[in-house]
C-alpha positions in Angstrom: -19.9 21.5 104.6 -21.3 18.1 105.2 -20.2 15.0 103.4 -23.5 14.9 101.5 -23.0 18.5 100.2 -19.5 17.6 99.2 -20.7 14.6 97.3 -23.4 16.6 95.4 -20.8 19.2 94.4 -18.5 16.4 93.1 -21.3 14.9 91.1 -22.2 18.2 89.5 -18.5 18.9 88.6 -18.2 15.4 87.1 -21.4 16.1 85.1 -19.9 19.3 83.7 -16.7 17.6 82.8 -18.6 14.9 81.0 -20.7 17.5 79.2 -17.6 19.3 78.1 -16.1 16.1 76.8 -19.2 15.4 74.7 -19.2 19.0 73.2 -15.5 18.8 72.3 -16.0 15.4 70.6 -18.8 16.7 68.4 -16.7 19.7 67.4 -13.8 17.4 66.6 -16.0 15.1 64.4 -17.4 18.1 62.6 -13.9 19.4 61.9 -12.8 16.0 60.6 -15.8 15.9 58.3 -15.0 19.4 57.0 -11.4 18.5 56.4 -12.4 15.3 54.5 -14.7 17.4 52.3 -11.9 20.0 51.6 -9.4 17.2 50.8 -11.9 15.5 48.4 -12.7 18.8 46.7 -9.0 19.5 46.3 -8.4 15.9 45.0 -11.3 16.3 42.5 -9.8 19.6 41.3 -6.4 18.1 41.0 -7.8 15.1 39.0 -9.8 17.3 36.7 -6.8 19.5 35.9 -4.6 16.4 35.3 -7.2 15.1 32.9 -7.4 18.5 31.2 -3.6 18.3 30.6 -4.0 14.8 29.1 -6.8 16.0 26.8 -4.5 18.9 25.8 -1.9 16.4 24.9 -4.4 14.8 22.5 -3.9 18.0 20.3 -0.3 16.8 19.7 -1.7 13.3 18.9 -4.1 14.8 16.3 -1.2 16.8 14.8 1.0 13.7 14.4 -1.8 11.6 13.1 -2.9 14.1 10.5 0.6 15.1 9.4 1.7 11.5 9.0 -1.3 10.6 6.9 -1.1 13.7 4.7 1.4 14.1 1.9 4.7 15.8 2.7 4.0 18.9 0.6 1.1 19.7 3.0 2.6 18.7 6.3 3.4 22.2 7.5 -0.1 23.4 6.7 -1.6 20.6 8.6 0.6 21.2 11.7 -0.2 24.9 11.7 -3.9 24.3 11.5 -3.7 22.1 14.6 -1.7 24.7 16.5 -3.9 27.6 15.5 -7.3 25.9 16.0 -6.4 25.2 19.6 -5.7 28.8 20.4 -8.6 30.2 18.4 -11.2 27.7 19.8 -10.1 28.4 23.4 -10.4 32.2 23.0 -13.8 31.9 21.3 -15.0 29.5 23.9 -13.8 31.8 26.7 -15.5 34.8 25.0 -19.0 33.4 24.5 -18.9 29.6 23.9 -18.9 28.8 27.6 -21.8 31.2 28.1 -23.8 29.5 25.4 -23.1 26.1 26.8 -23.4 26.6 30.6 -25.2 30.0 31.0 -28.7 30.5 32.2 -30.8 28.5 29.8 -33.3 29.9 27.3 -35.9 27.1 26.8 -33.2 24.5 27.0 -31.6 25.7 23.7 -28.7 27.9 24.7 -27.2 29.8 27.7 -27.0 33.6 28.3 -24.5 33.9 31.2 -20.7 33.8 31.7 -19.7 35.8 28.6 -16.0 36.6 28.7 -15.8 34.1 31.5 -14.2 35.2 34.8 -14.6 33.8 38.3 -12.6 33.4 41.5 -14.2 30.1 42.3 -11.6 27.3 41.7 -14.2 24.7 40.9 -15.7 26.9 38.0 -12.2 27.7 36.8 -11.3 24.0 36.7 -14.4 23.0 34.8 -13.8 25.8 32.2 -10.3 24.6 31.6 -11.5 21.0 31.1 -14.3 22.0 28.7 -11.9 24.3 26.7 -9.9 21.1 25.9 -13.0 19.4 24.7 -14.0 22.2 22.3 -10.5 22.2 20.9 -10.8 18.4 20.2 -14.2 18.9 18.4 -12.6 21.5 16.2 -9.4 19.7 15.3 -11.3 16.6 14.1 -12.3 18.5 11.0 -8.7 19.5 10.2 -7.6 16.0 9.2 -10.7 15.1 7.2 -10.4 18.0 4.9 -6.6 18.3 4.8 -4.6 19.1 1.6 -7.3 21.2 -0.2 -8.7 23.9 2.2 -7.4 27.4 2.5 -5.9 28.3 5.9 -8.3 31.1 6.5 -11.2 28.9 5.5 -10.3 26.5 8.2 -10.2 29.4 10.7 -13.8 30.2 9.8 -14.8 26.6 10.4 -13.0 26.6 13.8 -14.9 29.8 14.8 -18.2 28.1 13.9 -17.4 24.9 15.8 -16.1 26.5 19.0 -18.4 29.5 19.0 -21.7 28.0 17.8 -22.2 24.3 17.1 -20.3 22.7 20.0 -21.5 25.1 22.7 -25.2 24.8 21.7 -25.1 21.0 21.4 -23.2 20.9 24.7 -26.0 23.0 26.3 -28.6 20.6 25.0 -26.9 17.6 26.5 -24.7 18.7 29.4 -25.9 22.1 30.8 -26.7 21.9 34.5 -27.2 24.0 37.6 -23.8 24.6 39.3 -25.5 24.9 42.6 -27.4 21.6 42.1 -25.6 19.4 39.4 -28.5 17.0 39.3 -30.7 19.7 37.7 -30.4 19.7 33.9 -31.0 22.8 31.8 -30.7 21.5 28.2 -33.7 19.9 26.5 -31.9 16.7 25.7 -30.6 16.4 29.3 -34.1 16.9 30.6 -35.3 14.3 28.2 -32.9 11.8 29.7 -30.2 11.7 27.0 -27.0 10.0 28.0 -23.5 10.8 26.7 -21.0 10.5 29.5 -17.9 11.9 27.8 -19.1 13.2 24.4 -19.4 10.4 21.8 -22.0 12.6 20.1 -21.5 16.0 21.8 -17.8 16.1 20.9 -16.9 13.5 18.3 -20.0 13.3 16.1 -20.3 17.1 16.1 -16.8 17.2 14.6 -17.7 14.3 12.2 -21.0 15.9 11.0 -19.3 19.2 10.2 -16.3 17.4 8.6 -18.8 15.6 6.3 -20.5 18.9 5.3 -17.2 20.5 4.6 -16.1 17.6 2.4 -19.3 17.8 0.4 -18.8 21.6 -0.1 -15.1 21.6 -1.1 -14.9 18.2 -2.8 -12.2 15.6 -3.1 -8.5 16.1 -3.6 -7.6 16.5 -7.3 -7.0 13.1 -8.8 -8.2 11.1 -5.8 -11.1 9.5 -7.7 -11.3 9.3 -11.5 -14.2 9.2 -13.9 -13.4 5.6 -14.9 -14.3 4.5 -11.3 -10.7 4.0 -10.5 -9.2 5.4 -7.3 -5.7 6.7 -6.7 -4.3 6.2 -3.2 -2.2 9.1 -1.9 0.6 7.9 0.3 1.0 9.7 3.6 4.3 11.3 4.3 5.1 9.4 7.5 3.1 6.3 8.6 5.2 5.9 11.8 4.4 9.5 12.8 0.7 8.7 12.3 1.0 5.6 14.4 2.7 7.7 17.1 -0.2 10.2 16.9 -2.7 7.3 17.5 -0.7 6.2 20.6 -0.7 9.8 22.0 -4.4 10.0 21.4 -4.9 6.7 23.2 -2.9 8.0 26.1 -4.8 11.3 26.2 -8.1 9.6 26.1 -7.7 8.4 29.7 -8.0 12.0 30.6 -10.8 12.6 28.2 -13.0 9.8 29.7 -11.7 10.0 33.2 -12.1 13.7 33.5 -15.7 13.6 32.3 -16.5 11.9 35.7 -15.7 15.3 37.3 -14.3 13.7 40.5 -11.7 11.3 41.7 -13.8 8.4 43.1 -14.3 4.7 42.8 -15.7 5.0 39.2 -12.3 6.0 37.8 -10.7 2.5 37.7 -13.8 1.1 35.8 -13.7 4.1 33.4 -10.0 3.6 32.6 -10.2 -0.2 32.2 -13.2 0.1 29.9 -11.3 2.8 27.9 -8.2 0.7 27.1 -10.1 -2.6 26.6 -12.5 -1.0 24.1 -9.5 0.6 22.2 -7.6 -2.7 22.2 -10.5 -4.7 20.7 -11.2 -1.8 18.3 -7.6 -2.2 17.0 -8.0 -6.0 16.6 -11.3 -6.0 14.7 -10.4 -3.0 12.5 -7.2 -4.7 11.6 -9.1 -7.9 10.7 -11.3 -5.7 8.5 -8.2 -4.4 6.7 -7.0 -7.9 6.1 -10.3 -9.0 4.7 -10.6 -6.0 2.4 -7.0 -5.6 1.2 -5.6 -9.1 2.0 -2.9 -7.6 4.2 -2.5 -5.7 7.5 -3.4 -2.3 6.2 -1.8 0.6 8.2 -4.9 2.9 8.0 -7.2 0.3 9.5 -4.6 -0.5 12.2 -4.0 3.1 13.1 -7.7 4.1 13.2 -8.8 0.9 14.9 -8.0 1.9 18.5 -9.4 5.4 17.9 -12.7 3.8 16.8 -12.8 1.7 20.0 -12.1 4.8 22.1 -14.8 6.9 20.5 -17.3 4.0 20.8 -16.8 3.7 24.5 -16.8 7.4 25.3 -20.5 7.7 25.9 -20.8 4.7 28.2 -17.4 4.1 29.8 -18.8 4.8 33.4 -22.0 2.9 32.9 -20.9 -0.6 31.5 -18.8 -3.5 32.8 -15.5 -4.5 31.0 -17.2 -7.4 29.1 -19.6 -4.9 27.4 -16.7 -2.5 26.8 -15.0 -5.3 24.8 -18.2 -5.8 22.7 -18.6 -2.1 22.1 -15.0 -1.6 21.0 -15.1 -4.7 18.8 -18.2 -3.5 17.0 -16.7 0.0 16.8 -13.6 -1.4 14.9 -15.9 -3.2 12.4 -18.1 -0.1 11.9 -15.0 2.1 11.4 -13.4 -0.3 8.8 -16.7 -0.7 7.0 -17.2 3.0 6.8 -13.7 3.5 5.3 -14.7 1.0 2.6 -18.1 2.8 2.1 -16.5 6.2 1.7 -14.2 4.7 -1.0 -17.2 3.4 -2.8 -19.2 6.6 -2.7 -16.1 8.7 -3.4 -15.8 10.9 -0.4 -12.1 11.7 0.3 -11.5 11.7 4.0 -7.7 11.9 4.5 -7.5 10.6 8.1 -10.8 8.6 8.2 -12.3 11.1 10.7 -15.8 10.3 9.6 -15.5 6.6 10.1 -13.9 7.1 13.5 -15.6 10.1 15.0 -19.0 10.2 13.3 -19.9 6.6 12.6 -18.4 5.3 15.9 -19.8 8.3 17.8 -23.3 7.4 16.7 -22.7 3.7 17.6 -21.3 4.7 21.0 -24.3 6.8 21.7 -26.7 3.9 20.9 -24.5 1.5 22.9 -25.3 3.3 26.1 -29.0 2.3 25.8 -28.0 -1.3 24.9 -25.4 -2.1 27.6 -25.5 0.5 30.4 -26.4 -0.6 34.0 -29.6 1.4 34.5 -30.1 0.2 38.1 -26.8 1.6 39.3 -27.4 4.8 37.3 -30.9 5.3 38.7 -32.4 5.5 35.3 -36.1 4.5 35.5 -36.7 3.8 31.8 -36.8 0.7 29.7 -34.0 0.1 27.2 -36.4 0.6 24.3 -37.4 4.0 25.7 -33.7 4.9 26.2 -32.8 3.9 22.7 -35.6 6.2 21.4 -34.2 9.1 23.5 -30.7 8.4 22.2 -31.9 8.3 18.6 -33.6 11.7 19.2 -30.3 13.1 20.4 -28.3 11.6 17.5 -30.8 12.9 14.9 -31.2 16.4 16.4 -27.4 16.8 16.8 -26.8 15.5 13.3 -29.4 17.7 11.7 -28.3 20.8 13.5 -24.6 20.3 12.9 -24.7 18.9 9.3 -27.5 21.0 7.8 -26.5 24.1 9.7 -22.8 24.0 8.8 -23.5 22.9 5.2 -25.8 25.9 4.6 -23.5 28.4 6.2 -20.3 27.1 4.5 -22.1 26.7 1.1 -23.1 30.4 1.4 -19.7 31.5 2.4 -18.2 29.4 -0.4 -20.2 31.2 -3.0 -18.6 34.5 -2.0 -15.3 33.4 -0.6 -14.0 30.1 -2.1 -13.0 27.8 0.7 -10.8 25.6 -1.4 -7.4 26.4 -2.8 -6.9 26.5 -6.6 -5.8 23.3 -8.4 -2.4 24.8 -9.1 -1.8 25.6 -5.4 -3.1 22.2 -4.5 -0.6 20.5 -6.9 2.2 22.8 -5.6 1.3 21.9 -2.0 -0.2 24.0 0.8 3.2 24.4 2.6 4.3 26.8 -0.2 1.0 28.2 -1.6 -0.5 28.9 1.8 2.5 29.7 4.0 5.4 30.2 1.6 7.2 27.6 3.7 9.7 25.8 1.4 11.6 22.8 2.8 15.0 21.5 2.0 13.3 18.5 0.5 11.2 20.7 -1.8 14.4 22.6 -2.9 16.1 19.4 -3.7 13.1 18.1 -5.7 12.9 21.5 -7.5 16.5 21.1 -8.7 15.9 17.5 -9.8 12.7 18.5 -11.7 14.4 21.3 -13.5 17.4 19.1 -14.3 15.1 16.4 -15.7 13.3 19.0 -17.9 16.4 20.7 -19.2 18.8 17.7 -19.5 21.4 20.0 -17.9 23.8 17.8 -16.0 25.9 20.8 -14.8 23.3 22.0 -12.2 23.8 20.8 -8.7 21.5 20.2 -5.6 21.8 22.1 -2.4 24.2 20.5 0.1 23.9 20.5 3.9 25.6 17.9 6.1 23.0 18.4 8.9 19.7 17.5 7.1 18.6 14.4 5.4 17.8 16.2 2.2 21.2 18.0 2.3 23.0 14.7 2.7 21.1 13.3 -0.2 21.9 16.4 -2.2 25.6 16.0 -1.4 25.6 12.4 -2.6 23.5 13.3 -5.6 26.1 15.8 -6.6 28.9 13.2 -6.3 26.8 10.9 -8.6 26.2 13.8 -11.0 29.9 14.6 -11.2 30.6 11.0 -12.1 27.6 10.9 -14.5 28.8 14.0 -16.3 32.2 12.4 -16.8 30.6 9.2 -17.8 28.4 11.0 -20.3 31.5 12.5 -21.9 33.1 9.1 -22.1 29.9 7.5 -23.4 29.6 10.1 -26.2 33.3 9.4 -27.1 32.7 5.6 -27.2 29.3 6.1 -28.9 31.0 7.9 -31.8 33.7 5.2 -32.0 31.2 2.3 -31.9 29.1 4.1 -34.6 32.1 4.2 -36.8 32.9 0.6 -36.2 29.3 -0.4 -36.9 29.5 1.5 -40.2 32.7 -0.3 -41.0 31.2 -3.7 -40.1 28.2 -2.9 -42.3 30.5 -2.1 -45.3 32.5 -5.3 -44.7 29.3 -7.3 -44.5 27.8 -5.7 -47.6 31.0 -6.4 -49.5 30.9 -10.1 -48.4 27.3 -10.6 -49.7 27.0 -12.1 -53.2 27.7 -9.5 -55.9 28.2 -11.7 -58.9 26.0 -11.8 -61.9 23.6 -14.7 -61.4 21.1 -13.9 -64.1 22.0 -17.0 -66.0 21.7 -19.3 -63.0 18.3 -20.5 -61.5 19.2 -19.1 -58.1 18.1 -16.1 -56.0 18.6 -15.0 -52.4 17.4 -12.2 -50.0 18.7 -10.9 -46.7 16.8 -8.3 -44.6 18.7 -7.6 -41.3 16.7 -6.9 -38.1 19.3 -4.3 -37.2 22.2 -2.7 -39.1 24.3 -5.8 -39.0 22.7 -9.2 -39.8 23.5 -12.4 -38.0 22.2 -14.3 -41.0 24.1 -14.7 -44.3 23.9 -16.5 -47.6 26.4 -16.9 -50.4 26.7 -18.5 -53.8 29.9 -19.6 -55.5 29.7 -20.2 -59.2 31.5 -22.7 -61.3 30.7 -23.1 -65.0 28.3 -26.0 -64.5 27.8 -25.9 -60.8 26.5 -23.6 -58.1 27.7 -23.9 -54.5 25.3 -22.2 -52.0 25.1 -21.7 -48.3 22.7 -20.2 -45.8 23.6 -19.8 -42.1 22.4 -18.1 -38.9 24.9 -16.9 -36.3 23.7 -16.9 -32.7 23.4 -13.4 -31.4 23.2 -10.1 -33.2 25.4 -7.0 -33.8 29.0 -6.6 -34.5 30.1 -10.0 -33.0 27.7 -11.9 -35.2 28.8 -9.9 -38.2 32.4 -10.7 -37.6 31.7 -14.5 -37.2 29.6 -14.3 -40.4 32.5 -12.8 -42.3 34.8 -15.6 -41.1 32.2 -18.3 -42.1 31.6 -16.8 -45.6 35.4 -16.7 -46.2 35.7 -20.3 -45.2 32.8 -21.3 -47.4 34.3 -19.6 -50.5 37.7 -21.2 -49.9 36.4 -24.7 -49.9 33.7 -24.1 -52.5 36.4 -22.9 -54.8 38.2 -26.2 -54.3 35.0 -28.1 -55.0 34.8 -29.8 -51.6 31.6 -31.8 -51.0 29.0 -29.9 -48.9 29.5 -32.1 -45.8 33.3 -31.7 -46.2 32.9 -27.9 -46.3 30.8 -28.1 -43.1 33.5 -30.1 -41.4 36.2 -27.6 -42.3 34.1 -24.6 -41.3 33.1 -26.3 -38.0 36.7 -27.1 -36.9 38.1 -23.7 -37.8 35.2 -21.8 -36.2 35.5 -23.8 -33.0 39.0 -22.6 -32.6 38.3 -18.9 -33.4 34.7 -18.1 -32.4 33.8 -16.3 -29.2 32.8 -18.7 -26.4 29.2 -19.6 -26.6 28.7 -18.6 -30.3 27.5 -21.2 -32.7 26.2 -21.3 -36.3 23.4 -23.2 -37.9 24.3 -23.8 -41.5 23.2 -25.4 -44.8 25.8 -26.0 -47.5 24.9 -27.5 -50.9 25.7 -27.6 -54.6 23.6 -27.9 -57.7 24.8 -29.3 -61.0 23.0 -27.6 -63.8 23.8 -30.3 -66.3 22.8 -33.4 -64.3 20.0 -31.5 -62.3 21.5 -33.1 -59.1 21.4 -31.4 -55.8 23.7 -32.4 -52.9 23.0 -30.8 -49.5 24.2 -31.1 -45.9 22.5 -29.5 -42.9 24.2 -28.6 -39.6 21.5 -27.8 -37.0 19.5 -25.5 -39.4 15.9 -25.3 -40.4 15.0 -28.1 -42.9 15.5 -27.6 -46.6 12.3 -27.8 -48.5 12.0 -29.4 -51.9 8.8 -28.3 -53.8 7.6 -30.3 -56.8 4.2 -29.0 -58.0 2.3 -28.4 -54.7 4.1 -31.1 -52.8 6.9 -30.6 -50.3 9.6 -32.9 -49.0 11.7 -31.9 -46.0 15.4 -32.5 -45.5 16.0 -31.8 -41.8 19.3 -31.6 -39.9 20.7 -34.7 -38.2 23.7 -33.0 -36.6 24.4 -30.2 -34.2 25.4 -26.6 -35.3 28.9 -25.5 -36.2 31.5 -24.4 -33.7 30.1 -26.5 -30.8 32.5 -29.4 -30.8 35.3 -30.5 -33.1 34.7 -33.5 -35.4 37.1 -36.0 -37.0 35.4 -36.6 -40.3 32.6 -35.4 -42.5 30.3 -38.3 -41.8 28.9 -36.3 -38.9 27.0 -34.3 -41.5 24.6 -36.4 -43.6 24.9 -35.7 -47.3 21.5 -35.8 -49.1 21.4 -36.2 -52.9 18.4 -35.8 -55.2 17.3 -34.3 -58.5 15.1 -31.3 -58.9 12.9 -32.7 -61.6 11.5 -29.2 -62.4 11.0 -28.4 -58.7 12.6 -25.8 -56.4 14.5 -26.0 -53.2 14.2 -23.4 -50.4 16.5 -22.7 -47.5 15.5 -20.1 -44.9 16.4 -18.9 -41.4 14.1 -19.1 -38.4 12.9 -15.5 -38.9 10.4 -17.0 -41.3 9.2 -20.0 -39.3 9.0 -18.1 -36.1 6.9 -15.3 -37.5 3.6 -14.8 -35.6 0.2 -15.2 -37.3 -2.9 -13.2 -36.4 -3.5 -15.5 -33.3 0.0 -14.7 -32.0 1.2 -18.3 -32.9 4.3 -19.1 -34.8 3.5 -20.1 -38.4 6.2 -22.9 -38.3 7.4 -24.9 -41.2 3.9 -25.6 -42.5 3.2 -21.9 -42.5 6.3 -21.3 -44.6 5.1 -23.9 -47.1 1.7 -22.2 -47.3 3.5 -18.9 -47.8 5.6 -20.3 -50.7 2.5 -21.7 -52.4 0.7 -18.5 -51.9 3.4 -16.5 -53.7 4.4 -19.1 -56.3 5.6 -17.3 -59.4 7.5 -18.3 -62.6 10.0 -15.6 -61.6 12.0 -16.9 -58.7 13.0 -13.4 -57.7 9.4 -12.1 -57.6 8.3 -15.2 -55.6 10.9 -14.7 -52.9 10.5 -11.0 -52.8 6.8 -11.0 -52.3 6.9 -13.9 -49.8 9.7 -12.1 -47.8 7.8 -8.8 -47.8 4.7 -10.5 -46.2 6.9 -11.9 -43.5 8.6 -8.6 -43.0 5.4 -6.7 -42.5 4.2 -9.2 -39.9 7.5 -9.0 -38.1 7.7 -5.3 -37.8 8.0 -3.9 -34.2 6.4 -0.6 -35.0 5.9 0.4 -31.4 9.6 0.3 -30.6 12.0 3.2 -31.3 15.7 2.6 -30.8 17.7 5.8 -31.0 20.5 5.5 -33.5 19.3 2.1 -34.8 17.3 1.8 -38.0 16.5 5.4 -38.5 13.3 4.5 -40.4 12.3 2.4 -37.4 12.0 -0.8 -39.5 13.0 -3.0 -36.5 12.2 -6.7 -37.0 12.0 -9.5 -34.5 14.7 -11.4 -36.3 16.8 -11.3 -39.5 15.0 -12.6 -42.6 17.1 -14.6 -45.0 16.0 -17.0 -47.8 17.5 -18.6 -50.9 16.0 -20.8 -53.5 17.2 -22.8 -56.5 15.2 -24.0 -59.4 13.6 -22.9 -62.7 
C-alpha cells in the first residue's frame, strides 16, 4: 500500500469518527431535552398536589371561621356540616360532576365523558384531585351563610346540588378544555373569551349566589331582626377561633391561586405576592369600614377583610402587577364592608358574611380582570371595553343560572320537605335538636335554668375537674353550699330584724303625741315613707302654753327611729321644765352629740305658744323655715344655725330666738318631704310651692286644712312602680317622710 492509499484510508476513518461523534451528541441532546420535560412534568404534578393539599386545609379554615361566628349551641352542627359536605361533594364530583365539567362538550353547555372517573394517567389524576378541592370549597361557602336554622339533611341536599349540578356546569362554561390541546376551549364562556383565573365567579360567586337563594327561602334566624326595625346581634361562640379560621384560609389560598396555574413556572411568585398583598389591603380597608360604621375596630369586618381581598384577586392574580393587586384588594375590602352594612339594612341574615365576601367580591374580582389585566402578555386581542362586556355576560349568566335555578329547586323542595328547623329546635340549638349532642356546658346551663325556675338551692351542677364547664360546676356548687347556709342565716336574721322593726314601730307610735289637744289650736300629721319614720313632731301642754317641736333625723329605718326617740325624750324633759326654745335646742344638741351614731344629725324647730298673750317664741336649728300666714301673706323665719348633734355649743345664743304674735294668723312647720315634692314638670315645688299648697287648702278647721294639703303631697310623692318585699305591704312607698304641724285658730 502506497503512502497515498494509506492517507486516503486515514482520512476516511477520521470522517467516520467525526460522523459518529456528531450522531452521539444529537442523541445526548435529545435525551437531555426529554429528561428536562419529565422533570418539569413531575415538578408540575408535585406542585399541583401540594396546592390541592393547601386547598383541602381551607376546609378546616371554613370550619373554624363558621364555628367561631356561630352561637355555641350550634357549633357541633356547623362543624359536622363542614366535615360532611367535603366527603359528599368529592364523591358526587367523582361520580358525575367531573364528567359534566370536563367531559366531551354538548354545545358548550355541559360534558358527557369521564363519569365515575378512573384513569391511569397521573396528569389527569392530579387535575381531578385539585378540582375536587375546588368543588368542596364552593359547597362549604353556603354552610356558614345559612348556619343555625337549616336542617342537616337540607344542607346535604344543597351540597348535592352544588357539587353535582351548579358548579360542574358553570365550570364547564368557563374552564372546560381539550386535554390534548389545553388552548382549545369547550365551554361557551371560555370560547367567548371569559377570564377567571382561579374562580372568583366559578367557585366563589357560585357559592354566594346559592347562599343568597337559600337565605331567601329559609329566612332569618328567629329574633335577628324585629318588626320595630331594630336588630339583635347574636354573639359568636368564639371570635379567636373565627380569626384562626381566617388565617388558615389565607394560608390555604396560596394553594388555591397558585394551583390554578397548573404548573410550577415563573408565574408562581407573582401569583403569590399578588395574593397576600390583596388580602392585606382588604384587611386594612375593611377594618376602616368597621371603624367608620361602628366607631370601633369591629371583629367581623377585620376577620372578613382579608378574605374579601383574597376573593377579589382570585380571578386576576396571574394577570396583574402588585400595584394593581393592592388596588383590587383595597376596593374588595370596601365592597365587603359596604355589603355587610347593606344586608343589615335590607334584613338578610348572613351569619359569616359569605355574601359580602364571596358573592360581592367575586363579582368585583371578575370585573377587575378586564380593568387591570396585562392583555399584551396574555395574548388577548380585545379592548378593555370589549373584555368588560364579556366579563359582565359571564357574571350575569352564572348569577342567573345559580340564583334562579337554585331558588326554584329549593323553593319547590321546601314546599314538600321544610328545609328549616322548627322555632323550638332553633331555640334549643341544632347541636341537640339535630344531633342529640349535648355538651357539658349545656348540662351546666340546664341545671342553672331549672334551679332559677324552681328556686331550689339544693340541686347541684355536674362536676368534672378535666373540663372548663366541670370546673365551673365544681366552684358553683361550693358557692351554692355557702349560699344555702347563708340563706338559712338570712331567714333567721330576717325574722329577728322583723321583730325589732315591729318593736321600734310600737315604741315610735307610743312616743307620738297622744294627749287630748281639742282645746288647743294645734294640729300635727306624720306619714312615714317606710315603717319607721325619721321625722317626728311633739307637743307638750301646760295650762296656758303649748310647747311644740318638729324635727328630721338624717337617714331612715331603725337607727333614725332610735335617734328620734332620744330627741323626743329630751324635748319633753326640758319642755316640762319650761326652758326657752333655744335653751331646749342647746341641751338636745349637746346630749345628742355625745350619744348619736357618727354622721347622724337632726334638723329641728322648737317653739312655744302662749294662749293668753298670743306670743310665739321659736328657734330653728338647720330646718326648713317656719311660715307665718296672716291672711294671704307669709313671713318666713329661717334657720341661722347648723343642725343638732354636729358640734357642741357653750350657750344658747347659737340658736336665734324669734318672738312674734299670731294676730289671728297661723304658723306652719314642715319637713323637706313637702318642699322637695315634684310638680308635673319634675321640678321641686320649694317653699313657694308649700305656700301655694297651704293657700289652696285653707280651711277654718286646722285639721282639715293640714289633712287635705298633706294628702295632695302624698299622692304626688307615691313611688307606685316600686315594690319592696316586706316593706309597706300596701306599696304606699314615698320619696320621703311627710310631717307638718300648725298652730293658730
